[in-house]
C-alpha positions as CSV (number, residue, x, y, z in Angstrom):
1,X,203.1,18.4,-10.9
2,X,206.3,16.1,-12.2
3,X,207.0,16.3,-15.8
4,X,209.0,14.1,-17.8
5,X,212.1,15.5,-19.1
6,X,211.5,14.7,-22.7
7,X,208.5,17.2,-22.6
8,X,208.2,21.2,-23.7
9,X,205.4,22.2,-22.2
10,X,204.7,25.6,-23.9
11,X,201.3,26.4,-22.0
12,X,199.4,25.3,-19.3
13,X,195.6,25.8,-18.3
14,X,194.0,25.0,-14.7
15,X,190.4,23.2,-15.2
16,X,189.9,24.3,-11.4
17,X,186.6,22.5,-10.9
18,X,187.9,19.3,-12.6
19,X,191.4,19.4,-10.8
20,X,192.9,19.4,-14.3
21,X,195.9,20.7,-15.9
22,X,195.9,20.9,-20.0
23,X,199.8,21.5,-21.3
24,X,200.4,22.2,-24.7
25,X,203.5,20.4,-25.5
26,X,205.9,21.5,-28.8
27,X,208.0,18.7,-28.7
28,X,207.2,16.7,-31.9
29,X,210.1,14.5,-30.9
30,X,208.0,12.2,-28.7
31,X,206.3,9.2,-30.8
32,X,206.2,12.3,-33.5
33,X,203.8,14.4,-32.1
34,X,203.6,17.1,-30.2
35,X,200.2,17.8,-28.6
36,X,197.3,18.9,-25.8
37,X,197.6,16.4,-23.1
38,X,195.8,16.7,-18.9
39,X,197.3,15.7,-15.8
40,X,196.3,16.0,-12.5
41,X,198.5,18.4,-10.2
42,X,199.8,15.2,-8.0
43,X,200.7,14.2,-11.4
44,X,198.1,11.1,-12.4
45,X,196.0,10.9,-15.2
46,X,198.2,11.8,-18.1
47,X,196.3,11.0,-21.1
48,X,196.4,12.6,-24.6
49,X,193.2,15.3,-25.3
50,X,194.5,16.1,-28.9
51,X,197.7,13.8,-30.4
52,X,197.2,13.4,-34.1
53,X,196.1,15.8,-37.0
54,X,198.0,18.2,-35.4
55,X,199.9,19.2,-38.5
56,X,204.1,20.6,-39.0
57,X,204.0,22.8,-36.5
58,X,202.4,21.7,-33.5
59,X,200.0,23.2,-30.8
60,X,201.6,26.4,-29.6
61,X,198.9,27.4,-26.9
62,X,196.1,26.1,-25.0
63,X,193.1,27.9,-22.7
64,X,190.2,25.7,-20.4
65,X,187.0,27.0,-21.2
66,X,185.7,26.5,-17.6
67,X,182.5,27.9,-18.3
68,X,181.1,26.6,-21.4
69,X,183.7,23.6,-20.9
70,X,185.4,23.5,-23.7
71,X,189.7,23.9,-25.0
72,X,191.3,26.1,-27.1
73,X,193.9,25.3,-28.9
74,X,196.7,27.5,-31.3
75,X,198.9,26.7,-33.4
76,X,202.1,29.0,-35.5
77,X,202.8,28.8,-38.8
78,X,205.5,30.5,-40.6
79,X,205.7,33.3,-43.1
80,X,208.6,33.3,-45.7
């Protein structure tokens, strides 16, 4: 799967039935935000799934529930 050099994929999840890879991108320097994006294994269909309302620390994990069709994300909040 081709990935642009300005991306910081911290976790991937694959939906086998739909043939889509979901990527948690922690790099907030790209347009000022990270998020969750999906892409086909051949590199086509790159689309933002969650790209707003993410918060200051971004999304750090993603998991596809291919049975129910859901998507779960995790974030990080630093502690003092």
